[in-house]
PDB file of N, H, CA, C and O in Angstrom:
ATOM      1  N   MET A   1      39.200  77.182  -1.997  1.00  0.00           N
ATOM      2  CA  MET A   1      37.422  77.272  -1.780  1.00  0.00           C
ATOM      3  C   MET A   1      36.778  75.752  -2.302  1.00  0.00           C
ATOM      4  O   MET A   1      35.867  75.090  -1.805  1.00  0.00           O
ATOM      5  N   PHE A   2      37.470  75.535  -3.278  1.00  0.00           N
ATOM      6  H   PHE A   2      38.210  76.072  -3.682  1.00  0.00           H
ATOM      7  CA  PHE A   2      37.253  74.645  -4.553  1.00  0.00           C
ATOM      8  C   PHE A   2      38.162  73.256  -4.229  1.00  0.00           C
ATOM      9  O   PHE A   2      38.127  72.264  -4.957  1.00  0.00           O
ATOM     10  N   HIS A   3      38.813  73.342  -3.256  1.00  0.00           N
ATOM     11  H   HIS A   3      38.842  74.148  -2.665  1.00  0.00           H
ATOM     12  CA  HIS A   3      40.266  72.231  -2.888  1.00  0.00           C
ATOM     13  C   HIS A   3      39.399  70.691  -2.436  1.00  0.00           C
ATOM     14  O   HIS A   3      39.645  69.582  -2.911  1.00  0.00           O
ATOM     15  N   GLY A   4      38.672  70.916  -1.717  1.00  0.00           N
ATOM     16  H   GLY A   4      38.472  71.817  -1.331  1.00  0.00           H
ATOM     17  CA  GLY A   4      37.589  69.669  -1.523  1.00  0.00           C
ATOM     18  C   GLY A   4      37.014  69.123  -2.399  1.00  0.00           C
ATOM     19  O   GLY A   4      36.834  67.926  -2.175  1.00  0.00           O
ATOM     20  N   GLN A   5      36.481  69.630  -3.700  1.00  0.00           N
ATOM     21  H   GLN A   5      36.627  70.603  -3.883  1.00  0.00           H
ATOM     22  CA  GLN A   5      35.896  69.117  -4.649  1.00  0.00           C
ATOM     23  C   GLN A   5      36.662  69.441  -5.818  1.00  0.00           C
ATOM     24  O   GLN A   5      36.088  69.705  -6.875  1.00  0.00           O
ATOM     25  N   ILE A   6      37.859  69.442  -5.720  1.00  0.00           N
ATOM     26  H   ILE A   6      38.325  69.228  -4.862  1.00  0.00           H
ATOM     27  CA  ILE A   6      38.352  68.739  -7.192  1.00  0.00           C
ATOM     28  C   ILE A   6      39.036  67.876  -7.558  1.00  0.00           C
ATOM     29  O   ILE A   6      39.651  67.918  -8.624  1.00  0.00           O
ATOM     30  N   ILE A   7      39.085  66.426  -6.329  1.00  0.00           N
ATOM     31  H   ILE A   7      38.586  66.392  -5.463  1.00  0.00           H
ATOM     32  CA  ILE A   7      39.256  65.456  -6.615  1.00  0.00           C
ATOM     33  C   ILE A   7      38.637  64.776  -6.922  1.00  0.00           C
ATOM     34  O   ILE A   7      39.141  63.877  -7.595  1.00  0.00           O
ATOM     35  N   PRO A   8      37.076  64.714  -6.644  1.00  0.00           N
ATOM     36  CA  PRO A   8      35.690  64.216  -7.256  1.00  0.00           C
ATOM     37  C   PRO A   8      35.595  64.384  -8.748  1.00  0.00           C
ATOM     38  O   PRO A   8      35.367  63.537  -9.611  1.00  0.00           O
ATOM     39  N   PHE A   9      35.799  65.544  -8.840  1.00  0.00           N
ATOM     40  H   PHE A   9      35.984  66.233  -8.138  1.00  0.00           H
ATOM     41  CA  PHE A   9      35.371  66.194 -10.175  1.00  0.00           C
ATOM     42  C   PHE A   9      36.765  65.495 -11.462  1.00  0.00           C
ATOM     43  O   PHE A   9      36.353  65.153 -12.570  1.00  0.00           O
ATOM     44  N   LEU A  10      38.049  65.384 -11.201  1.00  0.00           N
ATOM     45  H   LEU A  10      38.384  65.662 -10.300  1.00  0.00           H
ATOM     46  CA  LEU A  10      38.790  64.718 -11.585  1.00  0.00           C
ATOM     47  C   LEU A  10      38.650  63.050 -11.784  1.00  0.00           C
ATOM     48  O   LEU A  10      39.066  62.252 -12.625  1.00  0.00           O
ATOM     49  N   ILE A  11      37.992  62.971 -10.790  1.00  0.00           N
ATOM     50  H   ILE A  11      37.654  63.619 -10.108  1.00  0.00           H
ATOM     51  CA  ILE A  11      38.057  61.589 -10.994  1.00  0.00           C
ATOM     52  C   ILE A  11      36.779  61.063 -11.748  1.00  0.00           C
ATOM     53  O   ILE A  11      36.731  59.948 -12.267  1.00  0.00           O
ATOM     54  N   VAL A  12      35.662  62.053 -11.757  1.00  0.00           N
ATOM     55  H   VAL A  12      35.701  62.959 -11.335  1.00  0.00           H
ATOM     56  CA  VAL A  12      34.456  62.040 -12.952  1.00  0.00           C
ATOM     57  C   VAL A  12      35.098  62.064 -14.236  1.00  0.00           C
ATOM     58  O   VAL A  12      35.092  61.055 -14.942  1.00  0.00           O
ATOM     59  N   VAL A  13      35.699  63.223 -14.628  1.00  0.00           N
ATOM     60  H   VAL A  13      35.704  64.042 -14.055  1.00  0.00           H
ATOM     61  CA  VAL A  13      36.668  63.694 -15.888  1.00  0.00           C
ATOM     62  C   VAL A  13      37.246  62.631 -16.348  1.00  0.00           C
ATOM     63  O   VAL A  13      37.169  62.402 -17.555  1.00  0.00           O
ATOM     64  N   ALA A  14      37.922  61.785 -15.518  1.00  0.00           N
ATOM     65  H   ALA A  14      37.984  61.971 -14.537  1.00  0.00           H
ATOM     66  CA  ALA A  14      38.854  60.654 -15.907  1.00  0.00           C
ATOM     67  C   ALA A  14      38.075  59.599 -16.128  1.00  0.00           C
ATOM     68  O   ALA A  14      38.337  59.066 -17.206  1.00  0.00           O
ATOM     69  N   LEU A  15      37.357  59.170 -15.623  1.00  0.00           N
ATOM     70  H   LEU A  15      37.144  59.603 -14.747  1.00  0.00           H
ATOM     71  CA  LEU A  15      35.928  58.305 -16.005  1.00  0.00           C
ATOM     72  C   LEU A  15      35.566  58.150 -16.810  1.00  0.00           C
ATOM     73  O   LEU A  15      35.653  57.082 -17.416  1.00  0.00           O
ATOM     74  N   ILE A  16      34.716  59.621 -17.372  1.00  0.00           N
ATOM     75  H   ILE A  16      34.645  60.488 -16.880  1.00  0.00           H
ATOM     76  CA  ILE A  16      34.270  59.446 -18.669  1.00  0.00           C
ATOM     77  C   ILE A  16      35.450  59.316 -19.916  1.00  0.00           C
ATOM     78  O   ILE A  16      35.439  58.649 -20.950  1.00  0.00           O
ATOM     79  N   VAL A  17      36.329  60.126 -19.424  1.00  0.00           N
ATOM     80  H   VAL A  17      36.338  60.668 -18.584  1.00  0.00           H
ATOM     81  CA  VAL A  17      37.682  59.851 -20.997  1.00  0.00           C
ATOM     82  C   VAL A  17      37.938  58.640 -21.198  1.00  0.00           C
ATOM     83  O   VAL A  17      38.392  58.331 -22.300  1.00  0.00           O
ATOM     84  N   LEU A  18      37.644  57.274 -19.845  1.00  0.00           N
ATOM     85  H   LEU A  18      37.276  57.525 -18.950  1.00  0.00           H
ATOM     86  CA  LEU A  18      38.133  56.171 -20.098  1.00  0.00           C
ATOM     87  C   LEU A  18      36.843  55.449 -20.865  1.00  0.00           C
ATOM     88  O   LEU A  18      37.016  54.605 -21.744  1.00  0.00           O
ATOM     89  N   LEU A  19      35.548  55.880 -20.427  1.00  0.00           N
ATOM     90  H   LEU A  19      35.408  56.566 -19.713  1.00  0.00           H
ATOM     91  CA  LEU A  19      34.591  55.163 -20.901  1.00  0.00           C
ATOM     92  C   LEU A  19      33.870  55.047 -22.108  1.00  0.00           C
ATOM     93  O   LEU A  19      33.422  54.062 -22.694  1.00  0.00           O
ATOM     94  N   PHE A  20      33.838  56.914 -22.497  1.00  0.00           N
ATOM     95  H   PHE A  20      34.202  57.714 -22.021  1.00  0.00           H
ATOM     96  CA  PHE A  20      33.867  57.068 -23.716  1.00  0.00           C
ATOM     97  C   PHE A  20      35.097  57.581 -24.914  1.00  0.00           C
ATOM     98  O   PHE A  20      34.727  57.954 -26.027  1.00  0.00           O
ATOM     99  N   GLY A  21      36.498  57.547 -24.554  1.00  0.00           N
ATOM    100  H   GLY A  21      36.799  57.244 -23.650  1.00  0.00           H
ATOM    101  CA  GLY A  21      37.347  57.673 -25.175  1.00  0.00           C
ATOM    102  C   GLY A  21      37.593  59.190 -25.610  1.00  0.00           C
ATOM    103  O   GLY A  21      36.574  59.870 -25.737  1.00  0.00           O
ATOM    104  N   GLY A  22      38.903  59.838 -25.869  1.00  0.00           N
ATOM    105  H   GLY A  22      39.730  59.286 -25.767  1.00  0.00           H
ATOM    106  CA  GLY A  22      39.168  60.950 -26.589  1.00  0.00           C
ATOM    107  C   GLY A  22      38.033  61.369 -27.507  1.00  0.00           C
ATOM    108  O   GLY A  22      37.146  62.197 -27.298  1.00  0.00           O
ATOM    109  N   LYS A  23      38.314  60.436 -28.817  1.00  0.00           N
ATOM    110  H   LYS A  23      39.035  59.764 -28.988  1.00  0.00           H
ATOM    111  CA  LYS A  23      37.834  60.753 -30.022  1.00  0.00           C
ATOM    112  C   LYS A  23      36.041  61.140 -29.952  1.00  0.00           C
ATOM    113  O   LYS A  23      35.476  61.920 -30.719  1.00  0.00           O
ATOM    114  N   LYS A  24      35.302  60.268 -28.688  1.00  0.00           N
ATOM    115  H   LYS A  24      35.761  59.634 -28.065  1.00  0.00           H
ATOM    116  CA  LYS A  24      34.122  60.385 -29.067  1.00  0.00           C
ATOM    117  C   LYS A  24      33.557  61.641 -28.249  1.00  0.00           C
ATOM    118  O   LYS A  24      32.487  62.142 -28.593  1.00  0.00           O
ATOM    119  N   LEU A  25      34.205  62.092 -27.283  1.00  0.00           N
ATOM    120  H   LEU A  25      35.075  61.685 -27.004  1.00  0.00           H
ATOM    121  CA  LEU A  25      34.301  63.285 -26.334  1.00  0.00           C
ATOM    122  C   LEU A  25      33.600  64.584 -27.042  1.00  0.00           C
ATOM    123  O   LEU A  25      32.472  64.908 -26.673  1.00  0.00           O
ATOM    124  N   PRO A  26      34.289  65.340 -28.082  1.00  0.00           N
ATOM    125  CA  PRO A  26      33.702  66.348 -28.811  1.00  0.00           C
ATOM    126  C   PRO A  26      32.455  65.699 -29.659  1.00  0.00           C
ATOM    127  O   PRO A  26      31.686  66.570 -30.067  1.00  0.00           O
ATOM    128  N   GLU A  27      32.142  64.554 -29.960  1.00  0.00           N
ATOM    129  H   GLU A  27      32.767  63.847 -29.628  1.00  0.00           H
ATOM    130  CA  GLU A  27      30.920  64.382 -30.635  1.00  0.00           C
ATOM    131  C   GLU A  27      29.792  64.345 -29.317  1.00  0.00           C
ATOM    132  O   GLU A  27      28.751  64.999 -29.250  1.00  0.00           O
ATOM    133  N   LEU A  28      30.214  63.584 -28.518  1.00  0.00           N
ATOM    134  H   LEU A  28      31.060  63.053 -28.573  1.00  0.00           H
ATOM    135  CA  LEU A  28      29.451  63.641 -26.888  1.00  0.00           C
ATOM    136  C   LEU A  28      28.825  64.604 -26.646  1.00  0.00           C
ATOM    137  O   LEU A  28      27.607  64.729 -26.516  1.00  0.00           O
ATOM    138  N   ALA A  29      29.968  65.640 -26.543  1.00  0.00           N
ATOM    139  H   ALA A  29      30.957  65.539 -26.648  1.00  0.00           H
ATOM    140  CA  ALA A  29      29.414  67.580 -25.977  1.00  0.00           C
ATOM    141  C   ALA A  29      28.636  68.033 -27.179  1.00  0.00           C
ATOM    142  O   ALA A  29      27.766  68.903 -27.140  1.00  0.00           O
ATOM    143  N   LYS A  30      29.044  67.330 -28.328  1.00  0.00           N
ATOM    144  H   LYS A  30      29.751  66.623 -28.359  1.00  0.00           H
ATOM    145  CA  LYS A  30      28.155  68.396 -29.335  1.00  0.00           C
ATOM    146  C   LYS A  30      26.508  68.191 -29.400  1.00  0.00           C
ATOM    147  O   LYS A  30      25.590  68.975 -29.639  1.00  0.00           O
ATOM    148  N   GLY A  31      26.554  66.853 -29.097  1.00  0.00           N
ATOM    149  H   GLY A  31      27.300  66.216 -28.904  1.00  0.00           H
ATOM    150  CA  GLY A  31      25.058  66.363 -28.966  1.00  0.00           C
ATOM    151  C   GLY A  31      24.352  67.249 -28.139  1.00  0.00           C
ATOM    152  O   GLY A  31      23.457  68.067 -28.351  1.00  0.00           O
ATOM    153  N   VAL A  32      25.201  66.753 -26.775  1.00  0.00           N
ATOM    154  H   VAL A  32      25.927  66.088 -26.603  1.00  0.00           H
ATOM    155  CA  VAL A  32      24.701  67.382 -25.431  1.00  0.00           C
ATOM    156  C   VAL A  32      24.044  69.176 -25.784  1.00  0.00           C
ATOM    157  O   VAL A  32      23.000  69.828 -25.753  1.00  0.00           O
ATOM    158  N   GLY A  33      25.187  69.277 -26.039  1.00  0.00           N
ATOM    159  H   GLY A  33      26.035  68.747 -26.064  1.00  0.00           H
ATOM    160  CA  GLY A  33      24.944  71.300 -26.653  1.00  0.00           C
ATOM    161  C   GLY A  33      23.702  71.301 -27.608  1.00  0.00           C
ATOM    162  O   GLY A  33      22.874  72.168 -27.328  1.00  0.00           O
ATOM    163  N   GLU A  34      23.464  70.658 -28.474  1.00  0.00           N
ATOM    164  H   GLU A  34      24.137  69.953 -28.702  1.00  0.00           H
ATOM    165  CA  GLU A  34      22.506  70.943 -29.410  1.00  0.00           C
ATOM    166  C   GLU A  34      21.375  70.171 -28.591  1.00  0.00           C
ATOM    167  O   GLU A  34      20.278  70.559 -28.992  1.00  0.00           O
ATOM    168  N   GLY A  35      21.292  69.488 -27.873  1.00  0.00           N
ATOM    169  H   GLY A  35      22.183  69.173 -27.547  1.00  0.00           H
ATOM    170  CA  GLY A  35      19.917  68.839 -26.930  1.00  0.00           C
ATOM    171  C   GLY A  35      19.681  69.898 -26.063  1.00  0.00           C
ATOM    172  O   GLY A  35      18.517  70.081 -25.705  1.00  0.00           O
ATOM    173  N   LEU A  36      20.760  70.798 -25.563  1.00  0.00           N
ATOM    174  H   LEU A  36      21.706  70.649 -25.853  1.00  0.00           H
ATOM    175  CA  LEU A  36      20.267  71.832 -24.581  1.00  0.00           C
ATOM    176  C   LEU A  36      19.739  73.015 -25.267  1.00  0.00           C
ATOM    177  O   LEU A  36      18.875  73.705 -24.726  1.00  0.00           O
ATOM    178  N   ARG A  37      20.218  73.296 -26.451  1.00  0.00           N
ATOM    179  H   ARG A  37      20.920  72.736 -26.891  1.00  0.00           H
ATOM    180  CA  ARG A  37      19.700  74.269 -27.420  1.00  0.00           C
ATOM    181  C   ARG A  37      18.396  74.085 -27.637  1.00  0.00           C
ATOM    182  O   ARG A  37      17.639  75.039 -27.455  1.00  0.00           O
ATOM    183  N   GLU A  38      17.844  72.721 -28.102  1.00  0.00           N
ATOM    184  H   GLU A  38      18.458  71.947 -28.250  1.00  0.00           H
ATOM    185  CA  GLU A  38      16.667  72.444 -28.603  1.00  0.00           C
ATOM    186  C   GLU A  38      15.926  72.635 -27.313  1.00  0.00           C
ATOM    187  O   GLU A  38      15.159  73.598 -27.315  1.00  0.00           O
ATOM    188  N   PHE A  39      15.970  72.129 -26.525  1.00  0.00           N
ATOM    189  H   PHE A  39      16.593  71.347 -26.523  1.00  0.00           H
ATOM    190  CA  PHE A  39      15.189  72.100 -25.242  1.00  0.00           C
ATOM    191  C   PHE A  39      14.951  73.669 -24.761  1.00  0.00           C
ATOM    192  O   PHE A  39      13.895  74.125 -24.323  1.00  0.00           O
ATOM    193  N   LYS A  40      16.020  74.278 -24.925  1.00  0.00           N
ATOM    194  H   LYS A  40      16.878  73.907 -25.281  1.00  0.00           H
ATOM    195  CA  LYS A  40      15.991  76.141 -24.132  1.00  0.00           C
ATOM    196  C   LYS A  40      14.750  76.179 -25.500  1.00  0.00           C
ATOM    197  O   LYS A  40      13.540  76.346 -25.651  1.00  0.00           O
ATOM    198  N   LYS A  41      15.349  76.045 -25.891  1.00  0.00           N
ATOM    199  H   LYS A  41      16.332  75.909 -25.768  1.00  0.00           H
ATOM    200  CA  LYS A  41      14.347  76.756 -27.410  1.00  0.00           C
ATOM    201  C   LYS A  41      12.686  76.679 -27.531  1.00  0.00           C
ATOM    202  O   LYS A  41      11.912  77.514 -27.998  1.00  0.00           O
ATOM    203  N   ALA A  42      12.372  75.141 -26.837  1.00  0.00           N
ATOM    204  H   ALA A  42      13.001  74.462 -26.458  1.00  0.00           H
ATOM    205  CA  ALA A  42      10.842  74.402 -26.711  1.00  0.00           C
ATOM    206  C   ALA A  42      10.380  75.079 -25.540  1.00  0.00           C
ATOM    207  O   ALA A  42       9.174  75.321 -25.489  1.00  0.00           O
ATOM    208  N   THR A  43      11.263  75.505 -24.390  1.00  0.00           N
ATOM    209  H   THR A  43      12.243  75.309 -24.431  1.00  0.00           H
ATOM    210  CA  THR A  43      10.890  76.078 -23.583  1.00  0.00           C
ATOM    211  C   THR A  43      10.710  77.417 -23.372  1.00  0.00           C
ATOM    212  O   THR A  43       9.953  77.874 -22.515  1.00  0.00           O
ATOM    213  N   GLN A  44      11.348  78.030 -24.090  1.00  0.00           N
ATOM    214  H   GLN A  44      11.962  77.659 -24.786  1.00  0.00           H
ATOM    215  CA  GLN A  44      10.860  79.903 -24.541  1.00  0.00           C
ATOM    216  C   GLN A  44       9.743  79.818 -24.920  1.00  0.00           C
ATOM    217  O   GLN A  44       8.819  80.556 -24.579  1.00  0.00           O
ATOM    218  N   GLY A  45       9.670  78.545 -25.968  1.00  0.00           N
ATOM    219  H   GLY A  45      10.421  77.945 -26.245  1.00  0.00           H
ATOM    220  CA  GLY A  45       8.489  78.639 -26.649  1.00  0.00           C
ATOM    221  C   GLY A  45       7.325  78.670 -26.473  1.00  0.00           C
ATOM    222  O   GLY A  45       6.436  79.385 -26.936  1.00  0.00           O
ATOM    223  N   GLU A  46       7.342  77.598 -25.550  1.00  0.00           N
ATOM    224  H   GLU A  46       8.065  77.018 -25.175  1.00  0.00           H
ATOM    225  CA  GLU A  46       6.177  77.601 -24.679  1.00  0.00           C
ATOM    226  C   GLU A  46       5.720  78.726 -23.651  1.00  0.00           C
ATOM    227  O   GLU A  46       4.555  78.953 -23.328  1.00  0.00           O
ATOM    228  N   ASP A  47       7.099  79.528 -23.102  1.00  0.00           N
ATOM    229  H   ASP A  47       8.047  79.344 -23.364  1.00  0.00           H
ATOM    230  CA  ASP A  47       6.373  80.602 -22.257  1.00  0.00           C
ATOM    231  C   ASP A  47       6.055  81.792 -22.995  1.00  0.00           C
ATOM    232  O   ASP A  47       5.300  82.549 -22.387  1.00  0.00           O
ATOM    233  N   GLU A  48       6.515  82.269 -24.435  1.00  0.00           N
ATOM    234  H   GLU A  48       7.129  81.653 -24.929  1.00  0.00           H
ATOM    235  CA  GLU A  48       5.840  82.907 -25.517  1.00  0.00           C
ATOM    236  C   GLU A  48       4.500  82.558 -25.614  1.00  0.00           C
ATOM    237  O   GLU A  48       3.684  83.467 -25.456  1.00  0.00           O
ATOM    238  N   SER A  49       4.052  81.302 -25.867  1.00  0.00           N
ATOM    239  H   SER A  49       4.714  80.564 -25.995  1.00  0.00           H
ATOM    240  CA  SER A  49       2.586  80.950 -26.597  1.00  0.00           C
ATOM    241  C   SER A  49       1.730  81.128 -25.184  1.00  0.00           C
ATOM    242  O   SER A  49       0.585  81.579 -25.169  1.00  0.00           O
ATOM    243  N   THR A  50       2.404  80.737 -24.084  1.00  0.00           N
ATOM    244  H   THR A  50       3.335  80.371 -24.096  1.00  0.00           H
ATOM    245  CA  THR A  50       1.429  80.834 -22.634  1.00  0.00           C
ATOM    246  C   THR A  50       0.873  81.820 -22.318  1.00  0.00           C
ATOM    247  O   THR A  50      -0.270  81.920 -21.872  1.00  0.00           O
ATOM    248  N   SER A  51       2.171  83.212 -22.669  1.00  0.00           N
ATOM    249  H   SER A  51       3.099  83.131 -23.032  1.00  0.00           H
ATOM    250  CA  SER A  51       1.999  84.569 -22.204  1.00  0.00           C
ATOM    251  C   SER A  51       0.773  85.053 -23.324  1.00  0.00           C
ATOM    252  O   SER A  51      -0.280  85.458 -22.830  1.00  0.00           O
ATOM    253  N   LYS A  52       0.904  85.014 -24.821  1.00  0.00           N
ATOM    254  H   LYS A  52       1.759  84.686 -25.222  1.00  0.00           H
ATOM    255  CA  LYS A  52       0.243  85.168 -25.568  1.00  0.00           C
ATOM    256  C   LYS A  52      -1.589  84.725 -25.201  1.00  0.00           C
ATOM    257  O   LYS A  52      -2.582  85.452 -25.225  1.00  0.00           O
ATOM    258  N   ALA A  53      -1.480  83.558 -24.947  1.00  0.00           N
ATOM    259  H   ALA A  53      -0.673  82.967 -24.927  1.00  0.00           H
ATOM    260  CA  ALA A  53      -2.751  82.957 -24.452  1.00  0.00           C
ATOM    261  C   ALA A  53      -3.333  83.564 -23.136  1.00  0.00           C
ATOM    262  O   ALA A  53      -4.562  83.625 -23.165  1.00  0.00           O
ATOM    263  N   HIS A  54      -2.951  83.870 -22.379  1.00  0.00           N
ATOM    264  H   HIS A  54      -1.952  83.820 -22.355  1.00  0.00           H
ATOM    265  CA  HIS A  54      -2.738  84.684 -21.282  1.00  0.00           C
ATOM    266  C   HIS A  54      -3.385  86.296 -21.435  1.00  0.00           C
ATOM    267  O   HIS A  54      -4.315  86.848 -20.848  1.00  0.00           O
ATOM    268  N   GLU A  55      -2.567  86.706 -22.361  1.00  0.00           N
ATOM    269  H   GLU A  55      -1.811  86.258 -22.838  1.00  0.00           H
ATOM    270  CA  GLU A  55      -2.746  87.778 -22.717  1.00  0.00           C
ATOM    271  C   GLU A  55      -4.599  88.001 -23.643  1.00  0.00           C
ATOM    272  O   GLU A  55      -5.208  89.070 -23.698  1.00  0.00           O
ATOM    273  N   VAL A  56      -4.990  86.916 -24.120  1.00  0.00           N
ATOM    274  H   VAL A  56      -4.495  86.048 -24.075  1.00  0.00           H
ATOM    275  CA  VAL A  56      -6.027  86.882 -25.185  1.00  0.00           C
ATOM    276  C   VAL A  56      -7.388  87.078 -23.830  1.00  0.00           C
ATOM    277  O   VAL A  56      -8.299  87.898 -23.717  1.00  0.00           O
ATOM    278  N   ALA A  57      -6.906  85.763 -22.874  1.00  0.00           N
ATOM    279  H   ALA A  57      -6.166  85.097 -22.965  1.00  0.00           H
ATOM    280  CA  ALA A  57      -7.723  85.588 -21.856  1.00  0.00           C
ATOM    281  C   ALA A  57      -8.386  87.074 -21.027  1.00  0.00           C
ATOM    282  O   ALA A  57      -9.555  87.356 -20.763  1.00  0.00           O
ATOM    283  N   LYS A  58      -7.443  87.634 -20.835  1.00  0.00           N
ATOM    284  H   LYS A  58      -6.494  87.405 -21.049  1.00  0.00           H
ATOM    285  CA  LYS A  58      -7.779  88.987 -19.680  1.00  0.00           C
ATOM    286  C   LYS A  58      -8.047  89.662 -20.963  1.00  0.00           C
ATOM    287  O   LYS A  58      -9.141  90.189 -20.757  1.00  0.00           O
ATOM    288  N   THR A  59      -7.591  90.039 -22.508  1.00  0.00           N
ATOM    289  H   THR A  59      -6.703  89.611 -22.675  1.00  0.00           H
ATOM    290  CA  THR A  59      -9.000  90.725 -23.075  1.00  0.00           C
ATOM    291  C   THR A  59      -9.893  90.169 -23.469  1.00  0.00           C
ATOM    292  O   THR A  59     -10.058  90.616 -24.604  1.00  0.00           O
ATOM    293  N   GLY A  60     -10.702  89.369 -23.253  1.00  0.00           N
ATOM    294  H   GLY A  60     -10.568  89.006 -22.331  1.00  0.00           H
ATOM    295  CA  GLY A  60     -11.657  88.650 -23.620  1.00  0.00           C
ATOM    296  C   GLY A  60     -11.844  87.962 -25.264  1.00  0.00           C
ATOM    297  O   GLY A  60     -12.765  87.427 -25.881  1.00  0.00           O
ATOM    298  N   GLY A  61     -10.727  88.243 -25.484  1.00  0.00           N
ATOM    299  H   GLY A  61      -9.980  88.678 -24.982  1.00  0.00           H
ATOM    300  CA  GLY A  61      -9.959  87.725 -26.882  1.00  0.00           C
ATOM    301  C   GLY A  61     -10.610  87.193 -27.709  1.00  0.00           C
ATOM    302  O   GLY A  61     -11.505  86.425 -27.355  1.00  0.00           O
ATOM    303  N   GLY A  62     -10.334  87.466 -29.199  1.00  0.00           N
ATOM    304  H   GLY A  62      -9.607  88.090 -29.486  1.00  0.00           H
ATOM    305  CA  GLY A  62     -10.710  86.875 -30.187  1.00  0.00           C
ATOM    306  C   GLY A  62     -12.191  87.321 -30.788  1.00  0.00           C
ATOM    307  O   GLY A  62     -12.724  88.310 -30.285  1.00  0.00           O
ATOM    308  N   SER A  63     -12.694  86.786 -31.591  1.00  0.00           N
ATOM    309  H   SER A  63     -12.261  85.983 -32.000  1.00  0.00           H
ATOM    310  CA  SER A  63     -14.304  87.321 -32.181  1.00  0.00           C
ATOM    311  C   SER A  63     -15.104  86.077 -31.484  1.00  0.00           C
ATOM    312  O   SER A  63     -14.705  84.937 -31.248  1.00  0.00           O
ATOM    313  N   LYS A  64     -16.380  86.694 -31.234  1.00  0.00           N
ATOM    314  H   LYS A  64     -16.705  87.620 -31.426  1.00  0.00           H
ATOM    315  CA  LYS A  64     -17.200  85.454 -30.416  1.00  0.00           C
ATOM    316  C   LYS A  64     -18.586  85.844 -31.201  1.00  0.00           C
ATOM    317  O   LYS A  64     -19.437  86.718 -31.032  1.00  0.00           O
ATOM    318  N   SER A  65     -18.434  84.947 -31.994  1.00  0.00           N
ATOM    319  H   SER A  65     -17.743  84.238 -32.132  1.00  0.00           H
ATOM    320  CA  SER A  65     -20.258  85.183 -32.639  1.00  0.00           C
ATOM    321  C   SER A  65     -21.366  84.645 -31.805  1.00  0.00           C
ATOM    322  O   SER A  65     -21.194  83.605 -31.169  1.00  0.00           O
ATOM    323  N   ALA A  66     -22.392  85.235 -31.772  1.00  0.00           N
ATOM    324  H   ALA A  66     -22.532  86.081 -32.288  1.00  0.00           H
ATOM    325  CA  ALA A  66     -23.333  85.372 -30.788  1.00  0.00           C
ATOM    326  C   ALA A  66     -24.675  85.059 -31.887  1.00  0.00           C
ATOM    327  O   ALA A  66     -25.832  85.067 -31.466  1.00  0.00           O
TER     328      ALA A  66
END
């Protein structure tokens, strides 16, 4: 199933190791992980705030002074 895809994957991994070196890879992976975690947190925060805004809009929301 993955037989045709393993060779290009190994080539990409070998190039990454050659470019960044073995010592930098854990730091690089940690930075990517933190970035993805922050991005996920930000997008989930947007979803919550937009759903709250939609709920307020549906109910006529807030206090209106006339």
